[in-house]
N, C-alpha and C positions, 0 to 999 in steps of 0.2 A: 294868743292864749285865750281860752274861754274865761268867763268871770272868775271861777275858782273859789268864790266865797259867798256866804249867805249870812245876813244879819237877822237874828231873831230877837225882836224887841220884847216879846212876851217873856221869853226865858232869859233874856239878857245875855245872849251868847253870839259869838261870831264863829261860824263853822267854816273852816278852810280846807281845801283839798291838799293832797300831798304835793302836787305840782306847784300850787300857789305857795305853799310853805317853803319849798325849795327855792322858788324864784324870789320870795321875800327875804330869804337869808342872804341874798347878795345886796350889799349896800349900793345905793344909788340906782337900783332897778325901779321900774314903775311900780311893781308889786310892793317893794319895800316902802316907797313913798306913800302908796295907798294905805298900807297897813299902819304906818305912823300917823297918817291923817285920821284914820278911823279911831285909833287909840286916843288921839288928842281930842277928837269930838265926843267920844264915848268912853271915858276912862274906866268905867265899871264893867265893861263887856268882858266876859270870860271867853278866851279863845280856845276852841276845840277843833281838833283835826277830824275830818270826815272819815268814818270807818269804811273800810272796803267791804264790799259785799262778798261773802264767802258762800260757796255752795255747801248747803247743809246735807244734801243727798250725796252719798258716796256713789261713784260711778260703778255700779255693780256689774254691768255688762261690758266694761272696758276690755278691749282686746278679744271680744267674743266673736271670732270669725267662724265661717263654716268649717274651715280647716281645724281650728281649735276644738270645735264641737265634735268633729269626727275623731280627733285624737283622744278626747275624753271618753267617747263611747267605745273606742277600740280596746280599752283595758278590761272591759267586762267579759264574762264567760260567754254571754249571748251576743257578742259584738256583731256577728253577722246579721242577726235579726234586727238589732238596733240600727245598724248602718243601712240595711235595706229599707226600714221604715223611714229613716232620715231622708233617703233618696226620694221616697214617695212624698214625704212632706215638702221637700224642696220643689218637686214637680207641681204639687198642688198649690204651692205658694205663688206660683206664676199667675194664678187667677185672682189673687188678692190685691188690694190697693197697695199694701206695703209688704212685699214678699219677705224681706228680711225680718220684719217685725213678727210676721206669722210664724216663721221658722224659729225665731228666738223664743216666742211665747210657748211654742210646743216644747222646745228644749228645756226651758225653765220649769214647765209643767212636768216633764219627764224626769228631770233631775233637779229638784228644788234645792238640794244642798250641794250643787256642783262646785262651789268655791271651797268646800271642805275636801279632805282626802276621801276618795271613794270608799264606800262600805260594800264589801263583797258578800253580804249575807244573802240568803235565798230570795228575799223579796226585792232586793235592789236590782235594777236593770230590767224589770218587767216592762214590756212594751205597752205603751198607752194606745188604746184604740183610736185611730185617726178619726173615724166617724163620730165617736163620742166627743172627741176634742173639738171637732168642727161645729157640732151642735151646741156645745157650751160657748164657743166663740160667737156663734150667731145669736144665742140667747143674750149674751152680754151686750152685743151690738144693738139688739132690739131694745133692751133696757135703756141704753144710752140715748137712743133716738127718742124713746118715750119721755125720758127725763128732759131732753133738750126741747121737745115739743110742748111740755107742760109748763 
C-alpha cells in the first residue's frame, strides 16, 4: 500500500485516503498501529479524509458517435442535405490531425442545442457552409499558435 496519509503541521491536520482509513479500521493492521502512534505523538491533530477529485465538467459529447450524429440529422426535413454535408465533412476530416474532433466540432457548430429536443422551425437544420467552417477553424488554430508562441 502507498503511504495513504499526509501530516500538515501548519494546519494541524492529518489527511488520510479512503484506502488508508479502511485499512486502519482493522485492529492489529500496520495502518492501525501507525494511526495510533501518530495520534499518541500528536494528540491535537485533526483527522481529515482526502476528498476524491470529481469531474466538474459534464461529459457533453458522451456517446456521440457518427451513427448517433446521423440519427439526429435524419429527423430534419432537409435530412438529405444534412447527411450529404456530413459525408463531405467526414471525408474532409481525413486530412485533419484529429478527424473525429473535426467532425464533432462541425456537428456542434451545426447543432448547438443537440442535447435538447429538436426544434423544427424554418431556421433549424440550415446547412453550415463547410468552407466558412474550415476558415474559422484555421483562424482559431492560428490564434492558438500565436498565443503559444507569445
